[in-house]
N, C-alpha and C positions, 0 to 999 in steps of 0.2 A: 610519659613515654608514648611513642607512636602506637605500639601494640596495646598498651593499657587503655588508650582511648577507644580502640576498636572493641576490646572485651567489655569495657564499661557500656558502650553503645549497645552491644548485644544483650547484656544483662538488662538494660532498660527496655529493650525491645521485647524480651521474653516477659518482663513484668507487665508491659502494656498489653501483650497478647492475653496473658492470664486474666487481667482486669476486664478486658473486653469480653472474653468468654464467660467470666463470672457473671457479668451483667446480663448476657444473653440467657444464661441458665436461670438466673433469678427472675428474669422477665417471664419466661415460659412457665416456671413453677408458680409464680404469683397469679398468672392468668388462669392456670388450671385450678388452683385453690379457690379462686373466685368463682369459676364456672362449675366446678365439681367439688363442693365442700367436703364430701365424704373422702376424697383423696387426701386432704390434709389430716383427717382423722386416722386414716389408714397409716400414713407416714408416722404419725405420733405413736400409734399402737405398735408399729414395727420397731420404733426406737425404744419403747418401753419393754419389749419382749426380752431383750438382752439383759437389761437391768433386773427384770423379774427373775430370770433364770439364776443369775448370780446370787440374788437374795435368798432364793429357795435352797440353793446348794449350801450357802454359808450358814443358814439357820438350821439346816438338817431337815427341812420340811420335805425334801425329795432327794432321791438318789441322783447323782450327777447324770448318769446316762438317761434316766427317765426324764429329767428336767430338760435335757438337751433335745431328746426326741420330741417332747411336747412342744418345745419352742420351734423346732423345725417344721412340725405339722402346722402350727399356727401361722408361721411365717409364709409357708407355701400357700396357705389359704388366702392370706392377705395379698400376696403377690398376684395370685390368680384374680382376686376380686378387683384389684387396682388395674390390671391389664384389661379386664372386661369392661370396666367403666371408661377407660381411656378410648378403647375401640368404639364403644357405644356412642361416645361424644365426638367421634371423628378424629381422634388424636393417634399418632403413632405410639405404640406401647413403649418405645425407647426414648420418647421425646423429653423425659424428665431427667435423663442421665446428664452428667456433667459434660460440658462442651470443651473439646480440645482441637486445636489446629493439628497437633501431632499426637496420635494415640500411643505411639511408642514410648515417648518420654513424658507424656502428660504436660507438655509445654514447659518443661524445665530445661531442656537442652542436653540433659544427661541421662544415661541408662546405666544399668549395672556393669556394663562393659566399657563405659567411657562416654565420650561425646556422641550424641545422637546424630544421625545422618542429616536431620533438619538443621542442626546447629552448624555442622560443617558447610552446608549449603549457604546458610546465612553469612557465615564467616567469610567464605570465598567471595560472596557478593559484596560485602563491606570492604574487603581487602582490595578487590578490583576497583570499587568506587573510589576509594581513597588513593589508589595508585596513580590516578590522573591519566590513565591510559584506557582507551576504548578498544578492547581486544575483540576482533571479529571471531565468530564461532569457527571460521575456517582456519584461523591462525593458531595451529597447534602442531605439536610434533607428530601427531597421528595423521595430519594432513600434509606433511612435508613431502611434496611431490618432486622427487629427484629427476623425473623424466622431463621436467620443464627446462632443464639445463642441457646444453649441447654436450654430446660425447666426443666431439671433435677436438683433438689436442690443440692447445693454444701454442702458437709458435714461440711466444715470449716466455711462457711459464713452463712449457714442456708437459703439462697435463691438461686434461679437458676441464671445462667448468663443472661438469657433472662429478668428476673425481674430486675436484676441490670442494664441492658442496657436500659430498659424502663425508669428507674429513671435518667440515664445518659442523655438519649435523651431529656427528659423534662428540665433538668438542663441546657444542652448545648443550647437548643433553647431559653430558657429564657435569658441566657447569651448573645447569639448572637443578640437578639432583645433589649438588654439593658433594660430589665424590672426592675421596682423599687426594687424588692426583690432579684434580681439576684446577684451572688457573684461578687466581684471586680476582683479576679484572680482565675485561676484554676490550680491545679497540677494533671496531668494525670499520673498515675503510674500503673505498672503491666507488665507482660511478653509481648514479641513481638507477633504481629498477633492477637491482641484482640480488635482492633478498635480505638486505640488512635489517630493515624494519620488521619484516616477517619473522626473521630469526629472533630478534629481540622480543617480539610479541610471544613467540613460542616459549622462550625462557621465562618471561614474566608470568604467563599463564601457569606453567609448571610450578614456579615458585609459589604462586598464590594457592594452587592446589595442594601444595605441601605445607600450607599454613604459615608461610613466611611473607614478610611485608616488602612491597615494591613501590617505588615512586618513579614516575616517568615525567620528563618535561623536555621540550625542545630547547636548544641553547638560546635562541632569541627570547623565548618566553621566560626562561629561567632568569636571565640577567635583567630583563624588564621587571620581573616580579621583585627581585632584590632591590633594584633602584627605586621602584615605586614605594616600597616599604621604608627604605632607609631615609628617603627625602620627604616622607609623610604624605605622599599623594594617595596611597592606599594602605591603610593600616587595619583593614577588615580582618575578622577572625579567619576567613578563608585564606587570605594571603599569608597570615601568620602561620596557619596550619601547613601551608605549602612549604614555607621556609623551614619549619621544624622538620617536616618530612624529608627534606633534602639531606639532613644530617642523621635523622633517626632511623630511616628505612633500612632494612637489611640489604636491599639491592636498589641502587640508584641508576637509572638509565637516562643519559643525556644524549638526545638525538640532534642531528644536523649541526654538530659543532663546526664552526667556520662560517655559518650563515648569519651570525649575530653582528650587530653594529658594535665594533670593538672600541673600547676606551681603556684608560689606565684602570678605571674602577672595575670594569667587567673582567679584565685580566686578573686583577687582585682577587675578585670573587672566585673565579675559576681555580686559581691556585689554591686558595683557602679550602674550597670544597674538596678538591682532589687530595690535597695534602692531609687534611683532617681525616678523611675516610681511609686513607692508606694507613695512617697512624693507628686508627681505631679498628683496622682490619675489617672494614665493611666493604662489600663488593660493589663494583661499578661496571657498567657497560657504556662506552662512549662510541657513538656512531658519527662518521663524517664522510663527506664526498671528497675530501682532500687526500692527496697522496701523502706518504710519509715525508717526502721532500717538501711539499707545500706546507705541511704541518710545521715543519722546522722553520720554514721561511716566515710563517704567519705569527707564530707564538714565541714568547721569550724562551731563553734556554732553560730557565728554572721550571717553567710549565712543561716544556717538552721532556725534560729529564724525568719528571714525575710520571708523565704518560708513557714514554718509551721505556722507562726503567722499571715500571710496575704493572704494565698492561701486556697481555699477550696479543700480538698483532695478528689480525685475521683479515686477509685480503679477499674481497669479492670481485670476481672478474667474469667477463663473458658478455652476452647480449642481454638487452633489457627484457626480462621475463614477463613484464606486464603486457608486452605485445603478443605473448604466446599463450598466456593463461586465460 
């Protein structure tokens, strides 16, 4: 499964990090043992102290508290001697400690309370990488600038583009957080430059932040990928992974529907993708510059029935905001 691959990759990454840091630690320890032989002796003596205390207590040769106090005094003396030797030879007193990229989880990815922050950061990075979408830092719900849209009522729709975008913002955020009353699928339609891609990016980023899988592809690239694989022109692991992600991801985003070169095969692929994901109740966003009327004219009745019957239609209208941002 799509998610399993990501978690396996993360597990391998943490194993790699631990191995790299283990070698770093071994290198500095071996260097110090070579340059300061007494340090090795001190480490061995410190190791033996614990065993010695246990032996004394078990044999009755010493009272437990006396044996522990003696061990503590000896240990403190050895630690002090070791620190002094390291400083004398120009080393940092802490240089022989184990090396970790993350001190919080000791490079395991987990803490007593669950996933470490470093794990979630790596998880988000991998999820975004596998999503096939390059999300700008600016594209997030936090940066959703409603002021870019005109507050002048549109004669055709009776509300302003700004009022419309406020409604879209609320709907998109609800969808991204998978709230109970949110739609199963979204159809973004309207002219270019009105915020469709930006809104999709916001949803994708929130999905990934919530630890859920996303896969994005433009319609032309999507159908080309399927054709290349089917006819044996590209059977690489990357292409196979992309095709698997189309069906396995929790959210699939198909951008620019209607700009692809259409054939009976591409229409068949489109229907199969949409129909399968509807049956499996996996969410989708389809974005198009076509109007609903143009969509009906372009695609077959069975494709349109799946889209118009199972997607919430979201109209973007107004002036091109790219000219104002």
